PAZAPA-4460 file (N, C-alpha, C; in steps of 0.05 Angstrom, whole numbers, plus 32768, in hexadecimal, padded with zeros to 4 digits):
% residues 232
    n_x    n_y    n_z   ca_x   ca_y   ca_z    c_x    c_y    c_z   seq   type   mol
   7FC7   8157   80AE   7FD0   815D   8093   7FEE   8166   8093     1      M     A
   7FF7   8171   80A9   8013   817A   80AA   8026   8163   80A6     2      E     A
   8020   814C   80B1   8031   8135   80AE   8033   812D   8091     3      T     A
   801C   812D   8083   801B   8125   8067   802B   813A   8056     4      Q     A
   8028   8153   805C   8037   8168   804D   8055   8165   8051     5      T     A
   805D   815F   8069   807A   815B   806F   8084   8142   805F     6      M     A
   8075   812D   8060   807D   8115   8051   807F   811B   8033     7      L     A
   806B   8129   8028   806C   812F   800C   8085   8140   8005     8      A     A
   808C   8153   8016   80A4   8163   8011   80BD   8151   8012     9      D     A
   80BE   813E   8025   80D5   812D   8027   80D7   811B   800E    10      Q     A
   80C1   8110   8005   80C1   80FF   7FEE   80CA   810E   7FD5    11      L     A
   80BE   8126   7FD2   80C5   8137   7FBB   80E3   813D   7FBB    12      H     A
   80EE   8146   7FD2   810A   814E   7FD3   811C   8136   7FCD    13      A     A
   8115   811F   7FD8   8125   8107   7FD3   8125   80FE   7FB6    14      S     A
   810D   80FE   7FAA   810B   80F6   7F8E   8118   810A   7F7C    15      L     A
   8116   8124   7F82   8122   8139   7F72   8141   8136   7F74    16      L     A
   814B   8131   7F8B   8168   812E   7F8E   8172   8116   7F7E    17      D     A
   8163   8100   7F7F   816B   80E8   7F70   816A   80ED   7F52    18      A     A
   8155   80FC   7F49   8152   8102   7F2D   8169   8113   7F23    19      A     A
   8171   8127   7F34   8188   8137   7F2D   81A2   8127   7F2B    20      D     A
   81A6   8115   7F3E   81BF   8105   7F3E   81C0   80F2   7F27    21      R     A
   81A9   80E7   7F1E   81A8   80D5   7F08   81A4   80E3   7EED    22      H     A
   81A3   80FE   7EEE   819E   810D   7ED6   8185   8102   7EC7    23      N     A
   8170   80FC   7ED6   8158   80EF   7ECC   8144   8105   7EC3    24      A     A
   8145   810C   7EAA   8135   8122   7EA0   8117   811D   7EA3    25      A     A
   810E   8105   7E9C   80F2   80FF   7E9E   80E8   8100   7EBB    26      Q     A
   80F8   80F7   7ECD   80F1   80F9   7EEA   80EE   8116   7EF3    27      A     A
   8101   8126   7EEA   8100   8143   7EF1   80E7   8150   7EE6    28      L     A
   80E0   8149   7ECD   80C7   8154   7EC1   80AF   814B   7ED1    29      V     A
   80AE   8131   7ED9   8097   8127   7EE7   8094   8135   7F02    30      W     A
   80AA   8138   7F11   80A9   8145   7F2B   80A1   8162   7F29    31      L     A
   80AA   8170   7F15   80A1   818C   7F11   8084   818D   7F0A    32      E     A
   807B   817B   7EF9   805E   817A   7EF3   804D   8174   7F0B    33      A     A
   8057   8163   7F1D   8049   815D   7F35   8047   8176   7F47    34      C     A
   805D   8184   7F49   805E   819C   7F5A   804A   81B1   7F4F    35      R     A
   804A   81B5   7F35   8038   81C9   7F2A   801B   81C1   7F2C    36      R     A
   8016   81A8   7F26   7FFA   819E   7F26   7FED   81A1   7F42    37      L     A
   7FFD   819C   7F57   7FF2   819C   7F72   7FF7   81B6   7F81    38      T     A
   7FFE   81CB   7F73   8000   81E5   7F7F   7FE5   81EF   7F89    39      A     A
   7FD0   81E6   7F7C   7FB4   81EB   7F84   7FA4   81D2   7F7E    40      E     A
   7F8B   81D2   7F86   7F7B   81BA   7F82   7F7C   81B1   7F65    41      A     A
   7F87   8199   7F60   7F8B   8191   7F44   7F72   8185   7F37    42      P     A
   7F73   8186   7F1D   7F5E   8179   7F0D   7F62   815B   7F0E    43      E     A
   7F4C   814B   7F14   7F4F   812E   7F15   7F5B   8122   7EFC    44      P     A
   7F53   812C   7EE5   7F5E   8120   7ECC   7F7C   8124   7ECA    45      A     A
   7F85   813B   7ED2   7FA2   8141   7ED1   7FB1   812F   7EE5    46      A     A
   7FA5   812B   7EFC   7FB1   8118   7F0F   7FB3   80FC   7F04    47      C     A
   7F9E   80F3   7EF7   7F9E   80D8   7EEC   7FB4   80D5   7ED7    48      R     A
   7FB8   80E9   7EC7   7FCD   80E8   7EB2   7FE8   80E6   7EBF    49      R     A
   7FED   80F7   7ED2   8008   80F8   7EDF   800C   80DF   7EF0    50      L     A
   7FF8   80D6   7EFD   7FFA   80BD   7F0D   8001   80A5   7EFC    51      F     A
   7FF5   80A4   7EE4   7FF8   808D   7ED3   8014   808A   7EC8    52      S     A
   8022   80A1   7EC4   803D   809F   7EB8   8053   80A0   7ECD    53      V     A
   804D   80A0   7EE6   8061   80A3   7EFB   8076   808D   7EFA    54      A     A
   806E   8074   7EF7   8082   805E   7EF6   8095   8062   7EDF    55      N     A
   808B   8068   7EC8   809C   806B   7EB1   80AF   8083   7EB3    56      R     A
   80A5   8099   7EBC   80B6   80B1   7EBD   80C9   80B2   7ED4    57      Q     A
   80C4   80A2   7EE9   80D6   80A1   7EFF   80E8   8088   7EFE    58      L     A
   80E5   8078   7EE9   80F3   805E   7EE8   8111   8061   7EE8    59      A     A
   811C   8077   7EDE   8139   807B   7EDC   8146   807D   7EF8    60      A     A
   8136   8082   7F0C   8141   8083   7F28   8148   8067   7F32    61      L     A
   813C   8053   7F26   8142   8036   7F2B   8139   802E   7F47    62      T     A
   8145   8039   7F5C   813E   8032   7F77   8134   804B   7F86    63      L     A
   8124   8046   7F9A   811A   805C   7FAB   8131   8066   7FBC    64      L     A
   8135   8081   7FBC   814B   808C   7FCC   8148   8085   7FEA    65      P     A
   815F   8083   7FF8   815E   807C   8014   814E   8090   8025    66      K     A
   8151   80A9   801E   8142   80BE   802D   8124   80BA   802A    67      A     A
   811B   80B2   8013   80FE   80AD   800F   80F6   8094   801F    68      A     A
   8106   8080   8020   8100   8068   802F   80FD   806F   804D    69      I     A
   8110   807E   8057   810F   8086   8073   80F6   8097   8079    70      K     A
   80EF   80A9   8067   80D7   80B9   806B   80BE   80A8   806C    71      A     A
   80BC   8094   805A   80A5   8083   805A   80A4   8071   8073    72      L     A
   80BB   8067   807B   80BC   8056   8093   80B3   8066   80AB    73      Q     A
   80BA   807F   80AC   80B2   8090   80C3   8093   8093   80C5    74      A     A
   8086   808E   80AE   8069   8091   80AD   805B   8076   80AB    75      Q     A
   8067   8061   80B6   805B   8046   80BA   8059   8036   80A0    76      R     A
   8069   803D   808C   806B   802B   8075   807E   8015   807C    77      V     A
   8075   7FFC   807A   8083   7FE6   8086   8098   7FD9   8073    78      L     A
   8094   7FDD   8059   80A7   7FD1   8046   80AF   7FE6   8031    79      A     A
   80B7   7FFE   803B   80BD   8014   802A   80D3   800E   8016    80      A     A
   80E6   7FFD   801E   80FC   7FF6   800D   80F3   7FE7   7FF4    81      E     A
   80DB   7FDC   7FF4   80D0   7FCE   7FDD   80C0   7FE1   7FCB    82      A     A
   80BC   7FFA   7FD3   80AE   800D   7FC2   80C0   8015   7FAA    83      W     A
   80B4   8019   7F94   80C2   8023   7F7C   80C1   8042   7F7D    84      S     A
   80D3   804F   7F6E   80D0   806C   7F6B   80B4   8075   7F62    85      P     A
   80A9   8064   7F50   808E   806A   7F47   8079   8069   7F5D    86      G     A
   807C   8056   7F6F   806A   8054   7F86   806C   806E   7F97    87      D     A
   8084   8076   7F9C   8089   808E   7FAC   807E   80A7   7F9E    88      A     A
   8083   80A9   7F84   8078   80BF   7F75   805A   80C1   7F75    89      G     A
   804D   80AA   7F73   8030   80A9   7F73   8026   80B0   7F8F    90      R     A
   8033   80A7   7FA4   802C   80B0   7FBF   802F   80CE   7FC2    91      A     A
   8045   80D8   7FB8   804A   80F5   7FB8   8034   8105   7FAB    92      L     A
   802C   80FC   7F93   8017   810A   7F84   7FFD   8109   7F94    93      L     A
   7FF6   80F2   7F9F   7FDD   80EF   7FAE   7FDE   8101   7FC7    94      L     A
   7FF3   8101   7FD6   7FF6   8111   7FEE   7FF4   812F   7FE7    95      L     A
   8002   8137   7FD2   8001   8154   7FCB   7FE6   815C   7FC1    96      R     A
   7FD9   814B   7FB1   7FBE   8151   7FA7   7FAA   8154   7FBD    97      A     A
   7FAA   8142   7FD0   7F98   8144   7FE7   7F9D   815D   7FF7    98      L     A
   7FB7   8163   7FFC   7FBE   817B   800B   7FB5   8195   7FFC    99      A     A
   7FB4   8193   7FE2   7FAC   81AB   7FD2   7F8E   81AE   7FCF   100      A     A
   7F7F   819B   7FDA   7F62   819E   7FDA   7F53   818A   7FCA   101      G     A
   7F60   8177   7FBE   7F52   8162   7FB0   7F42   8151   7FC4   102      A     A
   7F2B   8148   7FBD   7F1A   8139   7FCF   7F22   811C   7FD0   103      G     A
   7F17   810D   7FE3   7F1D   80F0   7FE5   7F17   80E0   7FCC   104      P     A
   7F04   80EB   7FBC   7EFD   80DD   7FA4   7F14   80D9   7F91   105      A     A
   7F29   80EA   7F93   7F40   80E7   7F81   7F4E   80CD   7F85   106      L     A
   7F52   80C5   7F9E   7F5F   80AB   7FA4   7F4F   8094   7F98   107      A     A
   7F35   8095   7F9B   7F24   8080   7F90   7F25   8080   7F71   108      F     A
   7F26   8097   7F66   7F28   809A   7F49   7F42   808E   7F3E   109      D     A
   7F58   8095   7F4C   7F72   808A   7F43   7F74   806C   7F47   110      L     A
   7F67   8062   7F5C   7F67   8045   7F61   7F56   8037   7F4C   111      Y     A
   7F3D   8040   7F49   7F2A   8032   7F38   7F32   8034   7F1B   112      Q     A
   7F3E   804A   7F13   7F45   804E   7EF7   7F61   8045   7EEF   113      G     A
   7F70   803B   7F03   7F8C   8034   7EFE   7F90   8017   7EF6   114      G     A
   7FA8   8011   7EEC   7FB0   7FF5   7EE7   7FB9   7FE9   7F02   115      D     A
   7FC2   7FD1   7F01   7FC8   7FC3   7F1A   7FDE   7FD1   7F2A   116      S     A
   7FF2   7FDB   7F1C   8008   7FE8   7F2A   7FFF   8003   7F36   117      L     A
   7FEE   8011   7F28   7FE3   802A   7F33   7FD1   8024   7F4B   118      E     A
   7FC1   800F   7F4A   7FB1   8007   7F61   7FC2   8000   7F79   119      Q     A
   7FD8   7FF1   7F73   7FEA   7FEA   7F89   7FF6   8002   7F96   120      Q     A
   7FFD   8016   7F86   8009   802F   7F91   7FF5   803D   7FA3   121      A     A
   7FDC   803F   7F9B   7FC8   804C   7FAC   7FC5   803D   7FC6   122      V     A
   7FC3   8022   7FC4   7FBF   8012   7FDC   7FD6   8014   7FEF   123      V     A
   7FEE   8014   7FE5   8006   8017   7FF6   8006   8032   8004   124      K     A
   7FFB   8046   7FF7   7FFC   8061   8002   7FE6   8067   8017   125      A     A
   7FD3   8055   801A   7FBC   805B   802C   7FC5   8062   8048   126      L     A
   7FD9   8055   8052   7FE2   8059   806E   7FED   8075   8071   127      I     A
   7FF4   8083   805B   8000   809D   805C   7FEB   80B4   805A   128      L     A
   7FD3   80AD   8053   7FC0   80C2   804C   7FB1   80CD   8065   129      L     A
   7FA8   80E6   8064   7F99   80F1   807B   7F7E   80E3   807D   130      P     A
   7F72   80E5   8095   7F58   80D9   809A   7F56   80BC   8091   131      K     A
   7F65   80AA   809E   7F66   808E   8095   7F4C   8081   8092   132      P     A
   7F37   8089   80A1   7F1D   807C   809F   7F10   8082   8083   133      E     A
   7F19   8097   8076   7F0E   809D   805C   7F14   8089   8046   134      D     A
   7F28   8078   804B   7F32   8066   8036   7F2A   8049   803B   135      W     A
   7F19   8045   804F   7F11   802A   8056   7F03   801B   803F   136      L     A
   7EF1   8029   8031   7EE3   801D   801B   7EF7   8015   8004   137      A     A
   7F0A   8026   7FFF   7F1E   8020   7FEA   7F2F   8008   7FF3   138      L     A
   7F37   8007   800C   7F47   7FF1   8016   7F37   7FD7   8015   139      A     A
   7F1E   7FD8   801C   7F0D   7FC1   801C   7F0A   7FB6   7FFF   140      T     A
   7F08   7FC8   7FEC   7F06   7FC0   7FD0   7F20   7FB1   7FC8   141      D     A
   7F37   7FBC   7FD1   7F51   7FAF   7FCA   7F53   7F94   7FD7   142      A     A
   7F47   7F91   7FEF   7F48   7F77   7FFC   7F38   7F62   7FED   143      S     A
   7F26   7F6A   7FDB   7F16   7F58   7FCB   7F21   7F54   7FAF   144      R     A
   7F37   7F61   7FA9   7F42   7F60   7F8E   7F4B   7F44   7F87   145      S     A
   7F46   7F3D   7F6D   7F50   7F24   7F63   7F6C   7F26   7F58   146      H     A
   7F77   7F3E   7F57   7F92   7F43   7F4E   7FA5   7F3F   7F65   147      V     A
   7FB7   7F2C   7F63   7FC8   7F24   7F7A   7FD8   7F3C   7F84   148      A     A
   7FE3   7F4B   7F72   7FF4   7F62   7F7A   7FE5   7F77   7F89   149      G     A
   7FCD   7F7C   7F81   7FBC   7F90   7F8F   7FB5   7F86   7FAB   150      V     A
   7FAC   7F6D   7FAC   7FA5   7F62   7FC7   7FBD   7F62   7FD9   151      F     A
   7FD4   7F59   7FCF   7FEC   7F58   7FE1   7FF6   7F73   7FE8   152      Q     A
   7FF2   7F87   7FD8   7FFA   7FA2   7FDF   7FEB   7FAC   7FF8   153      A     A
   7FD3   7FA2   7FFB   7FC3   7FA9   8013   7FC9   7F96   802A   154      L     A
   7FCA   7F7C   8024   7FCB   7F68   8039   7FE6   7F66   8046   155      A     A
   7FFB   7F6A   8037   8016   7F63   8040   8027   7F7D   8044   156      C     A
   8033   7F7E   805B   8045   7F95   8062   8037   7FB0   805E   157      D     A
   801E   7FB1   8066   800E   7FC9   8064   7FFF   7FCC   807F   158      N     A
   8005   7FE2   808D   7FF9   7FE5   80A8   7FDC   7FED   80A7   159      A     A
   7FD1   7FF4   8090   7FB6   7FFF   808F   7FA1   7FEB   8099   160      Y     A
   7FA0   7FD2   808F   7F8A   7FC0   8097   7F89   7FBC   80B5   161      P     A
   7FA0   7FB7   80C2   7FA0   7FB2   80DF   7F96   7FCA   80EE   162      A     A
   7F9B   7FE2   80E4   7F94   7FFA   80F2   7F77   8002   80ED   163      Q     A
   7F6C   7FFB   80D6   7F51   8006   80CE   7F3C   7FF1   80C9   164      Q     A
   7F43   7FD9   80C3   7F2E   7FC6   80BC   7F1E   7FBC   80D4   165      F     A
   7F04   7FBB   80D2   7EF4   7FAD   80E6   7EFC   7F8F   80E8   166      P     A
   7EF5   7F82   80FD   7EFE   7F66   8102   7EF7   7F54   80EA   167      E     A
   7EDE   7F56   80E1   7ED6   7F44   80CB   7EE7   7F48   80B2   168      L     A
   7EEB   7F60   80AA   7EFB   7F66   8093   7F18   7F5C   8096   169      N     A
   7F23   7F61   80AE   7F3F   7F59   80B2   7F41   7F3A   80B2   170      F     A
   7F2E   7F2C   80BE   7F2E   7F0F   80BE   7F2C   7F04   80A1   171      N     A
   7F1B   7F11   8092   7F17   7F08   8076   7F31   7F0D   8066   172      Q     A
   7F3F   7F22   806C   7F59   7F28   805F   7F6C   7F11   8065   173      L     A
   7F6E   7F09   807E   7F81   7EF3   8085   7F7A   7EDA   8077   174      V     A
   7F60   7ED3   8077   7F57   7EBA   8069   7F5D   7EBB   804C   175      L     A
   7F58   7ED2   803F   7F5E   7ED4   8022   7F7B   7ED1   801D   176      K     A
   7F8C   7EDC   802E   7FA9   7ED8   802B   7FB0   7EBB   802B   177      A     A
   7FA4   7EAC   803D   7FA9   7E8F   803E   7F9E   7E81   8026   178      L     A
   7F86   7E88   801D   7F7A   7E7C   8005   7F8C   7E80   7FEC   179      F     A
   7F96   7E98   7FE9   7FA4   7EA0   7FD1   7FC2   7E9B   7FD1   180      T     A
   7FCD   7E94   7FE8   7FE9   7E8F   7FEA   7FF9   7EA9   7FEF   181      G     A
   7FEC   7EBF   7FF5   7FFB   7ED7   7FFC   8009   7ED2   8017   182      A     A
   8021   7EDE   801B   8030   7ED9   8033   8023   7EE5   804C   183      P     A
   8014   7ED4   805A   8004   7EDD   8070   8015   7EE8   8087   184      A     A
   802D   7EDE   8089   803F   7EE7   809F   8046   7F05   809C   185      R     A
   8041   7F10   8084   8047   7F2C   807F   802F   7F3E   8083   186      H     A
   8019   7F33   808E   8002   7F43   8095   8009   7F53   80AE   187      I     A
   800A   7F6D   80AB   8012   7F7E   80C2   7FFD   7F7D   80D8   188      A     A
   8007   7F7D   80F1   7FF5   7F7E   8108   7FE6   7F64   810D   189      G     A
   7FEF   7F4F   8101   7FE0   7F36   8103   7FDF   7F2C   8120   190      L     A
   7FF5   7F2E   812F   7FF5   7F25   814A   7FE2   7F35   815B   191      E     A
   7FE1   7F50   8157   7FD0   7F61   8166   7FB2   7F5D   815F   192      Q     A
   7FAC   7F56   8146   7F91   7F52   813E   7F87   7F35   8140   193      R     A
   7F99   7F23   8149   7F92   7F07   814B   7F7C   7F04   8160   194      W     A
   7F68   7EF4   815B   7F51   7EF1   816D   7F48   7ED4   816D   195      S     A
   7F38   7ECC   8181   7F2D   7EB1   8180   7F1D   7EAB   8167   196      P     A
   7F0E   7EBF   815D   7EFF   7EBB   8145   7F11   7EB6   812D   197      E     A
   7F26   7EC6   812A   7F39   7EC2   8114   7F47   7EA7   8117   198      L     A
   7F4E   7E9F   812E   7F5B   7E85   8133   7F48   7E6F   812A   199      E     A
   7F2F   7E72   8131   7F1B   7E5D   812A   7F19   7E5C   810B   200      H     A
   7F18   7E73   80FE   7F16   7E73   80E1   7F2E   7E66   80D3   201      M     A
   7F46   7E6C   80DD   7F5E   7E60   80D1   7F5F   7E42   80D7   202      V     A
   7F57   7E3A   80EF   7F57   7E1D   80F6   7F43   7E0E   80E5   203      A     A
   7F2B   7E1A   80E0   7F17   7E0D   80CF   7F21   7E0A   80B3   204      A     A
   7F2F   7E1F   80A9   7F3A   7E1D   808E   7F4F   7E07   808C   205      Y     A
   7F60   7E04   80A1   7F74   7DEF   80A1   7F66   7DD3   80A2   206      A     A
   7F52   7DD1   80B2   7F43   7DB7   80B4   7F36   7DAF   809A   207      S     A
   7F2B   7DC3   808C   7F1E   7DBD   8072   7F33   7DB3   805E   208      E     A
   7F4A   7DBF   805E   7F5F   7DB7   804B   7F69   7D9B   8052   209      R     A
   7F6D   7D95   806B   7F77   7D7B   8073   7F61   7D66   806C   210      R     A
   7F48   7D6C   8071   7F32   7D59   806B   7F31   7D53   804D   211      A     A
   7F39   7D66   803D   7F38   7D63   8020   7F52   7D57   8015   212      A     A
   7F64   7D4F   8028   7F7E   7D44   801F   7F91   7D58   8014   213      G     A
   7F8E   7D71   801A   7F9F   7D86   8010   7FB3   7D8F   8025   214      R     A
   7FC9   7D99   801C   7FDE   7DA2   802E   7FD5   7DBC   803C   215      S     A
   7FE1   7DC1   8053   7FDD   7DDA   8062   7FF7   7DEA   8061   216      V     A
   7FF5   7E03   805A   800D   7E13   8055   801B   7E19   806F   217      S     A
   8035   7E20   806C   8045   7E28   8084   8039   7E40   8092   218      D     A
   802D   7E52   8082   8021   7E6A   808F   8009   7E62   80A1   219      D     A
   7FF9   7E4F   8099   7FE3   7E45   80AA   7FEE   7E39   80C3   220      V     A
   8003   7E29   80C1   800F   7E1C   80D8   801A   7E32   80EB   221      V     A
   8027   7E46   80DF   8032   7E5B   80EF   801D   7E6A   80FE   222      F     A
   8007   7E71   80F1   7FF1   7E80   80FE   7FE5   7E70   8115   223      L     A
   7FE2   7E56   8111   7FD5   7E46   8126   7FE8   7E3D   813C   224      L     A
   8002   7E3B   8136   8014   7E30   814A   802A   7E43   8152   225      Q     A
   8032   7E54   813F   804B   7E63   8144   8047   7E81   814A   226      G     A
   802F   7E8C   8144   802B   7EA9   8147   8031   7EB2   8163   227      L     A
   8029   7EA3   8177   802E   7EAA   8193   8041   7E97   81A0   228      H     A
   804F   7E87   8190   8062   7E74   819C   807C   7E75   818C   229      H     A
   808F   7E84   8197   80A8   7E8A   8188   80B8   7E72   8182   230      E     A
   80B5   7E5C   8192   80C6   7E45   818F   80BA   7E30   817D   231      N     A
   80A2   7E35   8172   8095   7E21   8161   80A0   7E23   8145   232      V     A
***
């Protein structure tokens, strides 16, 4: 939990500094509300309200501050530069709430009750949360989402699936990325999790498409020919 507390402090300081520099009154109000709310175990309803308005109230910051990006990268966030200030604020709220004594159910509540952007923020933050095994059910649900943004927030540039998913779930994630056109090359840990079974599944998918007279994507070709062959 010390790591999560340090990261929360870094995110808060970075966002606060940016809000001061931009004279962003709404962002300052949101950050102070987050600090007060998480001084002790917060009420779930209050967390939901603050979580839902994070994007709007932090929007004046425009871009995530460099210090926040570096702090996230240090904690295995692979595409921190693509996070919005709202994403970082929502991660901050979740980290602080859990540290203050909120139970794991809070993350599930924020995910299940949120819109697509709120769900994406929760999914992006999973790699930062304590006890990573506690979030496997939430991540598995996201892997089944029909909302492209939610699925890609988990599947692409997110270290959580490679670190926590069982083989079957990880393989299904890769296949779904190919089915839906998500950028499979951005699946973190793909080379380390590549297996004969996954290769067979991808090859069978490619064969089915060719037999049906359909094209095979560059990602499929890369996985079958280029993943372990730099010159292909």
